[in-house]
NUPA-573608 format. One record per residue: residue in one letter; x, y, z of N, C-alpha, C, O in turn. Coordinates in steps of 0.001 Angstrom, whole numbers, padded with zeros to 6 digits, always signed. Each point is the difference from the previous one (the first is absolute). Last residue first. Example, Ala and Ser with C-alpha at 12.3 -4.5 7.8 and 13.67 -1.06 7.14 Angstrom:
NUPA-573608
s+012850-002250+007080+000820+001190+000060-000770+001090+000730+000509+001108+000169a-000219-006828-000239-000890+001190+000000+000900+001200+000000+001036-000019+000665
//
This chain:
NUPA-573608
l-014272-063967+104610-001332+000381+000452+000068+001357+000647-001019+000519+000457r+004561-003477-002625-000402+001359-000407-001461+000293+000318-000719+000604-000796t+003452-004508+001983-000865-000171-001176-000586+001344-000446-000943+000053-000790g+003777-000671+004663+000781-000337-001182-000835-000216-001244+000534-000163-001097r-002741-000720+005803+001088+000960-000248+000831-000468-001184+000318-001182-000132t-004182-000953+002394-000012+000357-001409+001059+001039-000352-000006+000560-001096a-000697-002238+005559+000041-001202-000820+000089+000321-001495+000497-000811-000783s-000980+004336+004024+001293-000659+000156+000140-001193-000953+001054-000201-000603i-005173+002421+000807+000998+000891-000594+001378-000644+000052+000762+000060-000965l-004221-002273+003148-000155-000092-001448+001027+000869-000714+000585-000409-001004d-000822+000630+005705+000583-001269-000438-000117-000190-001513+000901-000559-000626e-002895+004393+002656+001452+000054+000173+000669-001271-000536+001037+000073-000660l-005729+000056+000742+000527+000932-000997+001520+000060+000068+000679-000039-001026l-002879-002437+004329-000064-000676-001286+000567+000885-001102+000749-000475-000854e-001176+002335+005126+001063-001010-000006+000043-000742-001338+001076-000278-000529l-004577+003318+001191+001272+000723-000105+001178-000977-000050+000936+000183-000779a-005198-001949+001578+000126+000441-001391+001302+000766-000214+000646-000153-001037t-001772-001140+005420+000342-001173-000800+000210+000376-001466+000917-000501-000652n-002469+003802+003645+001409-000313+000255+000468-001193-000830+001128-000018-000492f-005658+001111+000208+000786+001127-000510+001489-000279+000182+000788+000179-000929h-003906-003246+002742+000125-000111-001452+000852+001135-000580+000768-000218-000937t-001859+000269+005564+000940-001087-000314+000244-000089-001503+001138-000158-000442r-004384+003189+001882+001313+000454+000457+001072-001037-000324+001090+000342-000458l-005511-001546-000401+000436+001051-000922+001380+000524+000371+000847+000206-000868r-003096-003336+003680+000533-000625-001212+000572+001046-000950+001034-000223-000629q-003132+001773+004487+001175-000774+000398+000656-000647-001216+001223+000000-000138n-005292+002241-000509+001105+000929+000219+001276-000714+000418+001094+000376-000419r-005117-002874-000125+000464+000516-001287+001218+000893+000185+000965-000098-000759r-003154-001479+004620+000721-001080-000683+000575+000482-001321+001142-000314-000335i-003836+003319+002690+001231-000244+000762+000834-001080-000682+001215+000137-000136l-005473+000716-001648+000917+001117-000266+001327-000206+000716+001061+000236-000578a-004604-003210+001386+000585-000248-001322+001004+001086-000361+001012-000267-000648s-003414+000839+004585+000879-001167+000141+000705-000313-001311+001195-000294-000031t-004481+003718+000066+001235+000393+000675+000980-001159+000133+001204+000174-000192n-004538-000518-003925-000200+000399+001390+001351+000288+000647+001045-000155-000631k-001478-000936-004050-001417+000173+000295-000259+000457+001431-001062+000556+000282p+005384+000382-003956-000459-000845+001111-001456+000316+000350-000457+001131-000157a+002658-000492-004854-000329+000724+001225-000491-000950+001085-000857-000842-000268h+004395-000150-003925-001375-000224+000448-000256+000685+001348+000779-000160+000940s+003517-000069-003268-000882+001015-000581-001446-000145+000452-000813+000890-000251s+004502-003914+001374+000078+001257+000747-000966+001056-000516-000313+000954+000713e+000898-005292-002864-000684-000113+001292-000082+001342+000705-001021+000317+000611n+003557-000822-004642-001444+000049-000239-000783+000012+001306-000999+000708+000126r+005635-001156+000200-000263+001274-000672-001492+000161-000234-000555+001068+000258y+002279-005104+001399-000268+001003+001034-000180+001388-000582-000576+000875+000647e+001375-004442-003730-001159-000300+000839-000245+001096+001023-001117+000507+000108t+004914-000385-002949-001209+000269-000783-001257-000250+000816-001025+000645-000222m+005256-001678+002136-000239+001439-000081-001266+000313-000780-000744+000906+000374a+002355-005332-000169-000678+000380+001244-000326+001488-000014-001046+000414+000499l+003623-002049-004043-001383-000470-000101-000801+000383+001237-001152+000422-000106s+005720+000465+000168-000678+000920-000918-001450-000404-000208-000879+000857-000095r+003691-003668+002594-000298+001221+000759-000735+001020-000863-000870+000722+000487a+002396-004538-002618-001082-000378+000917-000398+001201+000862-001184+000232+000241l+004891+000226-003049-001246+000054-000764-001198-000423+000848-001109+000495-000201l+005367-000785+002128-000267+001408-000308-001309+000145-000771-000778+000918+000258v+002389-005257+000637-000461+000643+001236-000370+001453-000254-001000+000488+000526k+002900-003032-004078-001365-000416+000319-000544+000721+001235-001159+000414+000025e+004859+001867-003289-000055-001015+001045-001450-000288+000398-000832+000905+000064l+001233+000866-004944+000597+000469+001254-000116-001119+001030-000649-001015-000254v-000531-000117-004040+000606+001287-000366+000688+000638+001203+001057+000614-000140q-003451-005129-001017+001097+000256+000945+000760+001281-000345+001231+000027-000011r-005345-002027-001960+001230+000084-000801+001217+000326+000851+001095+000201-000526s-005462-000577+002427+000119-001210-000818+001279-000019-000819+000511-001067-000343r-001606+004907+002938+000321-001144+000869+000224-001264-000842+000929-000767+000254m-002393+004654-002431+001396+000162+000416+000436-001166+000891+001141-000456-000078v-005629+000657-001195+000825-000309-001173+001480+000092+000367+000803-000838-000409e-003841+002170+003671-000058-001454-000178+000834-000443-001218+000666-001035+000040i-001232+005651+000799+000915-000608+000976+000026-001513-000152+001057-000619+000124v-004110+002989-002757+001368+000323-000421+001010-000662+000942+000994-000576-000443d-005534+000324+001541+000331-000902-001105+001426+000233-000500+000708-000940-000362h-002403+003824+003710+000085-001361+000548+000431-000989-001088+000839-000867+000244l-001846+005307-001432+001342-000153+000567+000188-001401+000565+001081-000579-000110p-004354+001742-004052-000047-000091+001463+001392-000281+000575+000693-000905-000464g-000477+003306-004229-000724-001160+000510+000006-000040+001514+000776+000729+000618k+001578+002482-003510-001327+000371+000489-000809-001179+000558-001066+000197+000584e+005697-000533-002208-000071+001405+000420-001337+000344+000642-000050+000808+000928l+001164-005087-002890+000837+000204+001187-000046+001426+000522+000415+000269+001127d-003757-003641-003921+000467+001390-000091+000764+000333+001278-000597+000232+001051l+000074-005266-003235-000447+000893+001072+000583+001392-000205+001192+000145-000271k-000383-004249-002429-000833+001102-000498-000501+000953+001088-000736+000942-000296n+005009-004577-001030-000867+000380+001123-000760+001267-000378+000613+001030-000280t+002763-002914-002544-001321-000619-000178-000960+000336+001140-001207-000206-000126l+005860+001421+000020-000827+000926-000774-001404-000544-000221-000931+000751-000290p+003927-002190+004655-000116-000230-001444-000950+000980-000687-000978+000458+000592i+004204+000356+003668-001429-000266-000163-000233-000150-001499+000274+000938-000748a+003985-000386+001509-000267-000741+001236-001486-000315+000126-000375-001057+000507g+002514+003752-004047-000354-001379-000263-000255-000828+001243-000402-001159-000110s+001311+006040-000576+001226-000806-000001-000262-001473-000282+000939-000769-000207a-004506+003939+000540+000873+000474-001076+001268-000839-000112+000548-000168-001089k-003526-000633+004644-000580-000462-001268+000874+000425-001174+000176-000755-000956a+001020+002245+005192+000180-001449-000049-000562-000565-001306+000566-000922-000585r-001226+005426+001522+001377-000238-000417+000317-001490-000046+000811-000448-000810k-005051+001764+002373+000127+000369-001411+001415-000251-000509+000179-000457-001129a-001051-000251+005731-000701-000983-000830+000177+000309-001491+000265-000898-000799v+001419+003967+003962+000796-001226+000016-000636-001045-000915+000702-000683-000746k-003088+004628+001413+001199+000262-000802+000870-001252-000090+000515-000333-001068r-004283+000189+003859-000402+000002-001412+001203+000263-000911+000102-000587-001077l+000568+000780+005759-000343-001360-000421-000359-000053-001477+000426-000911-000711i+000378+005165+002715+001232-000801-000121-000324-001387-000541+000668-000474-000919l-004310+003263+001854+000756+000532-001128+001269-000812-000230+000333-000330-001138e-002974-000603+004954-000602-000497-001232+000785+000468-001223+000207-000774-000934i+001057+002455+005138+000324-001432-000104-000524-000560-001317+000706-000723-000702a-001892+005103+001785+001428-000054-000340+000459-001443-000169+000798-000301-000888d-005173+001013+002371+000123+000417-001399+001455-000051-000460+000292-000408-001124c-001279-000387+005670-000356-001145-000836+000086+000335-001490+000354-000857-000810v+000302+004324+003939+001115-000949+000063-000274-001192-000919+000882-000441-000738t-004342+003511+001150+001127+000632-000689+001219-000911+000000+000688-000115-001014a-004566-001118+003455-000185-000194-001441+001160+000589-000794+000387-000544-001034l-000580+001256+005706+000353-001382-000312-000096-000249-001503+000862-000660-000580g-002322+004799+002025+001434-000102+000208+000501-001395-000315+001026-000167-000660k-005647+000991+000630+000639+000516-001204+001523-000058+000126+000694-000236-000989v-003117-001023+004742-000333-000935-001078+000660+000442-001301+000561-000822-000726p-000253+003606+004626+000915-001136-000019-000279-001001-001112+000927-000634-000505n-001947+005765+001772-000545-000904-001012+000908-001214-000139+000680-000149-001015g+000152+004000+004018-001398-000376+000182-000600-000896-001055-001195-000289+000055n+005840+002037+000548-000885+001164-000046-001468-000385-000043-000853+000815-000349r+004503-003985+000297+000042+000707+001278-000894+001228+000028-000285+000533+001073y+000654-003243-005093-000386-000852+001134-000138+000818+001274-001009-000100+000698t+002726+002261-004474-001427-000290-000170-000529-000819+001165-001067+000282+000545a+005686+000572-000699-000734+001239+000248-001507-000241-000085-000759+000487+000837f+003656-004077-001913+000059+000326+001418-000851+001228+000309-000767+000002+000963a+001231-001124-005472-000796-001024+000692-000036+000270+001496-001062-000079+000618e+003797+002776-003306-001412+000322-000210-000900-000994+000728-001033+000370+000559a+005656-001199-000572-000293+001178+000830-001466+000394-000121-000628+000364+000994v+002126-003800-003779+000006-000463+001388-000345+001154+000937-000793-000163+000928p+001284+001100-005560-001249-000731+000304-000064-000513+001435-001078-000051+000593r+005099+002365-001800-001190+000854-000084-001283-000786+000256-000798+000414+000841r+005044-002639-001041-000212+000750+001240-001262+000865-000050-000684+000165+001009y+002818-003132-004469-001191-000451+000721-000294+000825+001249-000986-000263+000689k+004811+001000-003636-001158-000095-000892-001288-000310+000751-001081+000400-000432v+005410-000394+002627-000554+001333-000251-001286-000057-000820-000940+000749+000265p+002072-005029+002690+000698+000733-001057-000720+001308-000303-001201+000126+000242f+000504-002019+004672-000354-000347-001367+000858+000766-001003+000465+001100+000300l-000321-000500+004476+000358-001394-000216-000220-000418-001448+000530-001019-000444k-001783+005308+002252+001393-000070-000437+000483-001434-000196+001057-000220-000591t-005448+001402+002342+000110+000109-001455+001432-000138-000489+000223-000427-001133k-003096-000335+005447+001396-000388-000250+000264+000063-001503+000498-000961-000585s-004320+003093+004507+000368-000422-001347+001490-000315-000102+000841+000707+000555d-003359-001231+004206+000372+001046-000943+000444-000593-001333+000463-001139-000080d-003828-001845+002926+001285+000647+000229+000270+001056-001064-000676+000058-001027i-004460-001135+002205+001162-000738-000486+001268+000790+000298-000051+001177+000357l-005715-001599+000945+001265+000716+000113+001161-000904-000418+000071-001163+000396l-005035+000437-000056+000746-000194-001240+001391+000622+000049+000699+000035-001013s-004128+000274+004432+000285-001430-000107+000816-000316-001246+000453-001131-000178l-002072+005548+001099+001169-000356+000813+000331-001482-000047+001138-000388+000265d-003309+003572-004117-000515-000952+000972+001189-000551+000790+000919-000567-000591l-000243+005304-001407+000050-001384-000458-000619-000855+001089+000228+000239+001186p-001272+005213-002254+000635-001065+000790+000059-001312-000763-000770-000235-000931e+001035+005464-001096-000963-001047+000329+000716-001113+000780+001191-000227-000210r+000019+005638-000129+000470-001353-000278-001050-000999+000439-000461+000027+001141i-000397+004550-000994+001257+000149-000731+000674-001345-000238+000953-000095-000773v-006048+002434+001801+000744-001257+000113+001269+000142-000830-000066+000133-001222e-003190+003663+003695+000723-000372-001212+000773-001294+000265+000810-000068+000925v-005156+003264+001245+000907-001141+000156+000625-000327-001351-000704-000191-000992v-001855+004626+003687+000304-000661-001281+001042-001090+000220+001068+000254+000556t-002848+003092+002622-000863-001192-000098+000253-000798-001278-000726-000945-000309n+004522+003842+002216-001334+000384+000464-000898-001250-000058+000174-000918+000801t+003586-000742-002744+000067+001456+000053-001391+000527+000284-000883-000081-000854v+003810-004847+001038-001274+000670+000222+000235+001498+000164+000679+000434+000930v+001720-005233-003118+000247+001330+000545-001345+000718+000104-000778+000018-000954m+002602-005522+000675-000970+001055-000288+000471+001307+000615+000563+000010+001095c+001446-005379-002560+000133+001301+000674-001064+000984-000491-000280+000099-001195g+001625-005940+001701-000456+001128-000796+000047+001293+000801+000040-000030+001230v+002996-004706-000816-000971+000880+000653-000355+001166-000926+000884+000641-000568g+002453-004486+000131-001317-000134-000607-001078+000903+000568-001185-000234-000238l+006086-000073+001186-000822-000921+000785-001443-000075-000502-000874-000533+000683r+004144+003385-002698+000706-001280+000109-000817-001042+000742+000169-001201-000214s-001775+005685-000096-000083-000701-001269+000656-001368+000068-000530-000967-000546a+000866+003936+004222-001342-000552-000112-000130-000842-001263-000598-001075+000022r+004561+003406+000516-000083-001061+001014-001363-000669-000052-000098-001225+000073r+000791+004971-002774+000741-001157-000519-000046-001165+000982-000087-001158-000407i-001828+005204+001783-000778-000562-001101+000691-001242-000551-000648-001015-000252a+002890+003546+003497-001088-000779+000600-000862-000657-001072-000471-001124+000177v+003857+004017-001646+000619-001148+000673-001073-000904+000595+000062-001221-000149e-001307+005370-001834+000297-001038-000983+000606-001245+000644-000251-001116-000454d-002997+005144+002121+001148-000741+000529+000285-001192-000907-000595-001067+000158i-001673+005811-001718-000330-001360+000399+001266-000703+000455+001052+000135-000625k-002947+005375+000202+000984-001032-000304-000454-001351+000548-000714-000074+000999g-001447+004476-000445-000417-000755-001177+000961-001109-000381-000235-000714-000975t+000112+003956+004824+000859+000338-001139-000428-000698-001287+000430+000375-001091i-002660-001262+005211-000172+001428-000267+000787+000405-001245-000459+000831-000784s-001198-005904+001103+000899+000884+000741-000235+001455-000404-000521+000276-001081a-003256-004290+001070+000976+000675-000853+000866+000925+000851-000491+000632+000936p-001671-005020+001271-000385+001358-000393+001091+000614-000867+001182-000276+000201c-002000-005077-000142+000682+001087+000711-000563+001350-000422-000421+000171-001144a-000402-006001+001039-000516+001310-000401+000637+001083+000858-000038-000074+001228v+000886-005354-002982+000288+000985+001034-000470+001341-000530+000348+000387-001115f-001918-005766-000145+000369+001380-000311+000503+000693+001258-000398-000342+001113l-000461-005101-002986+000258+000977+001064+000433+001346-000568+000935+000088-000796q-003485-005133-000251+000542+001150-000716+000107+001150+001000-001009+000485+000512v+000670-006176-000053-000219+001351+000538+000665+001032-000903+001176-000125-000341p-002101-005292+000933-000141+000894-001150-000364+001421+000428-001150+000422-000120l+004082-004468+002733-001253+000758+000025-000070+000977-001179+000947+000751-000235g+002367-004380+002075-000575+000029-001343-001290+000770-000097-000892-000387-000755h+004051-000267+004561-001254-000758-000011-000712+000050-001351-001134-000461-000129a+005349+002707+000942+000173-001308+000643-001251-000864-000111+000094-001223-000099l-000146+005744-001463+000819-000843-000862+000105-001414+000573-000104-000984-000732c-002059+004260+003287-000805-000303-001195+000758-000938-000937-000587-000909-000586d+002855+002501+004433-001096-000897+000376-000825-000414-001226-000354-001169-000150s+003811+004375-000430+000554-001322+000311-001102-001005+000327+000040-001144-000454v-001228+005677-000197+000430-000607-001261+000503-001421+000233-000336-000916-000752l-000754+003427+004552-001202-000317-000757+000357-000701-001310-000616-001002-000365a+004137+002618+003083-000658-001158+000611-001232-000418-000796-000239-001192-000192n+002547+005106-001084+000828-001178-000262-000674-001262+000522-000004-001037-000664l-001697+005468+001475-000542-000727-001140+000836-001221-000365-000494-000903-000675q+001563+004193+004132-000883-001083+000434-000575-000799-001170-000526-001095+000199d+003378+005092-000703+000699-001253+000325-000933-001149+000333+000330-001154-000272p-001786+005094-003141+000262-000098+001430+000547-001376+000350-000381-000995-000618f-000019+003732-003991+000226-001362+000467+000371+000004+001479+001180-000081+000344f-002549+004052-002725-000467-001018-000930+000338-001423+000416-000564-000948-000547t-000452+005139+004010+001058-000436-000904-000496-001151-000857-000901-000735+000407e-001885+002751+002831+000745+001187-000404+001090-000345-001006+000486+000879-000711s-005134-003821+001126+001258+000281+000702+000605+001308-000490-000377+000527-001047v-003774-004705+000651+000184+001450-000107+001183+000384+000873+000074-000379+001169e-001655-004313-003739+000580+000534+001223+000254+001491-000232+000747+000377-000903v-004026-004380-001486+000678+001300-000073+000495+000367+001382-000763+000000+000966c-001099-004601-004167+000282+000658+001276+000677+001338-000262+000741+000165-000969v-003808-004488-001567+000753+001235-000168+000151+000649+001373-000967+000095+000755i+000032-005414-002729-000208+001036+001016+000825+001225-000365+001162-000126-000387g-002876-003589-003160+000442-000309+001350-000368+001090+001001-001177+000229+000276g+000110-000071-005055+001318-000620+000017+000528-000285+001386+001206-000194+000156a-005435+002299-000927-000038-001223-000803+001329-000736+000042+000043-001227-000082i-000950+004152+004318-000139+000298-001420+000018-001319-000754+000249-001053+000588k-000828+003193+004879+000100-001096-000960-000207+000514-001418-000855+000847-000256g+003030+002049+004474-001265-000446-000566+000226-001101-001012+001099-000145-000535s+001254+003935+004611+000104-001164-000865-001382-000381-000503-001011+000330+000620m+004334+003658+002397-001273-000457-000546+000238-001164-000937+001086-000146-000561t+002333+001683+003534-000972+001066+000231-001372-000378-000523-001011+000245+000659p+004063-004364+000607+000158+001205-000820-001103+001009+000268-001037-000329+000577r+003358-003462+002577-001335+000359-000473+000105+001278-000808+000219+001063+000581l+003450-005254+000830-000309+001414-000205-001424+000199-000515-000439-000694-000917s+002169-003770+001633-000053+000751+001258-000430+001453-000190-000764+000531+000807v-000288-005357-003394+000581+001323-000284-000174+000879+001229-001120+000291+000418s-000687-004764-000864+001461-000122-000031+000706+001320-000277+001229+000048-000041p-006098-000595+000136+000542-000344+001322+001532-000052+000035+000601+000190+001058h-003162+003125-004435+000221-001455+000067+000606-000323+001360+000785+000794+000517i-002177+003587-001585-000320-000541-001321+000176-001515-000031-000498-000665-000909s-000784+004600+004924+000873-001086-000429-000427-000506-001374-001193-000128-000277d+000272+005289+001666-000489-001333+000340+000979-001049-000521+000759+000267-000932e-001414+004863+000509+000920-000495+001033-000425-001379+000519-000026-000253+001204v-003596+001821-004264+001005+000940+000513+000790-000637+001130-000575-000484+000975r-002378-001153-005674+000165-000135+001442+001144+000882+000447+001000+000143-000703l-004593-000137-003764+001348+000148+000544-000017-000137+001517-000853+000570+000680k-002253-001313-005345-000009-000371+001414+001432+000006+000542+000751-000960-000169s-001601+002153-004418-001105+000625+000734+000033-000283+001498-000425+000840+000794v+003548-000472-005369+000118-000720+001277-001008+000623+000964+000281+001018+000633g+000835+000331-005355-001138-000869+000261+000095-000831+001260-000655-001037+000113r+003561+004602-002308+000424-001395-000061-001117-000980+000363+000202-001213-000060s-000755+006063-000068+000852-000280-001159+000405-001457-000132+000320-000459-001096e-003212+002202+004704-000501+000573-001241+000806-000394-001229-000564-000139-001085r+001733-001439+005576-001421-000275-000230-000431+000459-001397-000672-000745-000712l+005051+001650+002198-000181-001446-000164-001445-000345-000318-000276-000892-000802f+001289+005414+001778+000622-000425-001256-000226-001492-000251-000369-000396-001105t-000994+002231+005221-000869+000460-001086+000528-000468-001349-000766-000432-000861r+003442-000431+004612-001249-000777+000099-000939+000372-001153-000580-000880-000637v+004474+003438+001130+000293-001320-000563-001241-000876+000031-000273-000715-000964a+000029+004898+003013+000127+000188-001449+000254-001334-000690-000531-000258-001080e+000490+000288+005752-001357+000165-000523+000009+000219-001511-000886-000481-000706a+005027+000211+003002-000678-001287+000007-001398+000113-000594-000423-000877-000754v+002847+004832+001352+000636-000813-001045-000719-001342-000111-000307-000457-001101p-000955+003335+004607-000511+000471-001300+000591-000785-001173-000679-000231-001000w+002299-000820+005421-001375-000443-000245-000551+000524-001331-000646-000767-000714l+005021+001604+002983-000083-000764-001247-001418-000490-000308-000223-000672-001007g+001467+003097+005018+000412+000849-001115-000103-000694-001349-000032+000660-001039s-000783-002898+005268-001125+000804-000482+000362+000878-001194-000856+000311-000828q+003188-005121+001816+000044+001338+000596-001010+000912-000683-000222-000096-001207l-000410-005247+001677+000507+001007-000928-000030+001377+000642-001011+000411+000570f-000819-004283+001668+001458+000013-000013+000597+001082-000901+001107+000472+000261e-005920-001068+000350+000563-000213+001325+001514+000175+000020+000546+000551+000956y-004632+001795-004051+001078-000986-000050+000644-000100+001373+000232+001013+000660t-005209+000715-003117+000974+000131+001078+001010-001137-000081-000360-001164-000179m-003173+003896-003467+000540-001268+000481+001064+000281+001068+000851+000871-000178
//
């Protein structure tokens, strides 16, 4: 394969990546140095369609060449479902540029190291349309920092649906604890037979609303969470649906974090 823009010294790296994508990732039709969208100025070394949108690889001497900032910004601005890798040749010393890796990680870019013809994926990419701000775990009480950190890590390491589910699980745990304590205190009558620990969360929240256990607006937001939690688990049928799903998923993740923070604040003092 001949490349117009890639320096010739990196052609063997690109060919190793082409083989890897075809044989290990099932990307059979790869375009070389071609446009991926009219709104994206940078043409990556190679790109191809996958079930989850588009996979792109930029072959470079460094894990985050400056020109990738524009590609990431364009994909984010237009909600494009692009999974972007940077592929680099292994260094003579075997050392990896950790600073560049962290920079790539913050922007959802995956990283490959190529040694001769062997490709090693050292970080999977995040769909760029799902990119979120850095974790703000310190905003949460110590007890909740671990699940929040895990949710961010899961989301940013390529599984945003599970990352969202992790936040929603923390929200559900608080709601069920509040409901059970409300029943123990008499705010929810003992005659109510709903299983507050294992019954449908939607029903638990409705019982809490009817007994005014927490503020109505907070419980209404919790009800909305049960809907988008289920919605996010359904696989999109086409690219347009994927773009819409990803836009909502990114919003829902941030919304769930805000809800978790507000629930913790509203229930402070109840030993949650």
